N, C-alpha and C positions, 0 to 999 in steps of 0.2 A: 805554586802560589805566587812566587816572584814574577813569573812570566805573565800571569793574569793581571797583576798590579801594573806591570809595565805596559801591557796591551791596553788596559783601561786608561792609563795616563796618555798614551799615544792617541787613543780614540778621542779623548776629551780635548787635548791640545790641538790635534789635527783638525777636528771638527770645528772648534771655535775659530781657529786660524783660517780655515777654508771659508766659513761663513762671513767673517769680518772682511776678509780680502775680496771676496766676490761681490759683497755689497758695495765696497768702496770702488772696485773696478766698474761695476754696473752704473753707479751714480756718476762717476767721472766720464764713462763712455757715453752716457746719455747726453751729456753736454755737446758732444760732437755728432752723435748719430740720431738722437731723439728717442733712443730705446735702451732700457736697462738690460735687455737680452743680448745686446751686441757683444759684451765682454765674454759671457759664457759661450755664446755661439762661436766666437773666434777660436776658442780652445778646441772645438770639435774638428778643427782642421787636421788634427791627428788622424782622423778617419776619413773625413769628406774632402780634404784638400783645401786649397786657397779660397774656393768659392764660399766656404763656411764663414769667412771673415766679412762677406758682403750680405750675410743674412742678419736681419735686425728684428724680425718678429719672433715671438716665443713659439718654439716648436719642440716636440719631443725629440725629433731627430737631431737638432742642433743644440738647443738650450739644455735639455736634460743630459744628453751625452757630454756636452762641454762641461757642465757642472760636475758630473760624475768623474770625468778625467781630472778636473781641478781638485776635487775632494780627495781622490786617490793620491795625487801628487802631494797634497798637504799632509796626508798620513805618512807618506814616505819621508818628508822633511821632519815631521814630528818624531819619527823613530830616531833620527839622528840627534834631535834636540834632547829627547828623554834619555837616550844612551849617554850623551854628553853630561847631563846632570847626574846620572848614576855613577859615572866613572871619573868625574873631576870634582873639584871644589869650586868651580866657577858658578857664581849665583845665576839664577834664572834671568834676572834683570839685565845681566851682561850677555849671557849665552843666547837669549832669544833674538835680540837685534843682530848679533853676529850671525846667527843661523839665517835670519832673513836676508842679510847682505850676501851671504854665500849662495843662498837660493837664487837671488836676483842675478848674480854673476853667472852661476852655472846655467840658469834658465835662458839667459840671453847671450852668452858668449861661448859656452862649452858645448851644449847639446846642438844637434842639427836643427836648422830652422823649422823643419817639420815637427819637431818635438818641443818647441817653445810653447809657453802658455797662449801666445797669440794676442795678448792684451795690447801690445805695442801697435797693433793695426788701428786701434781706436784711442790710444792714450799718448799724451806727451811724455817725455822722459820724467818730468817732475811728477806727473800723475802716476806713472808706473812706480816710482819710488814710494809714493803714498800707498799704493796697493801693498807693497812689501813691508811698509811700516805697520799697516793694519794686520798683515800676516804675522809679523813679529809680536805684535800686541796680543794676538790670539794665542800664540804659543806660550807667552808669558802668563796670560790669564788662565789658560788650561793647566799649566804647571802649578800655579798658585792655588787653584781650586782643588786639584787632586792631591798635591803634596801637603796642603794645609791640614789634611785629615790624619796624616801619620808623620812621625819624624823622618827626616830625609836620610840620615846616616846612622849607622849602628852606634857611633859615639854619642849621638844625641839621645839614643834610647838609654844607653848606660848612664849618661849624665842626668837624665830625667828620673832615674831610680834613686 
């Protein structure tokens, strides 16, 4: 039962974070490329290589795959966010931005270039930070929506009785 609740929180937070961040990435990439699809297409470089960053039209091969990779990555980070909320007393409004900052650093300095999101091909550094701010907001919103339904800690349950 606890695993189901954890999975539901991860799915909610990860999905909201994924959608908000890809919308921001797409809108900001459109300023440079003229296409909303440029940002998710760039992420498909995991499979298709560097040429994917030069694809700007909506395609199943690049756009859908790029978004699927981005969404899966968002779920990955949402797992850490939710686990952090479960295991610490750090509030979501503090942990979500911290997780977004960690994700940005890991995505662009730790992992090999082939495994980066690829948004940097179409975004300035400031715009890239905006994408991760949107991602953090999605994590926060997801945790607020799902945790608002039940008390977060056992102590809160005891106090409510």
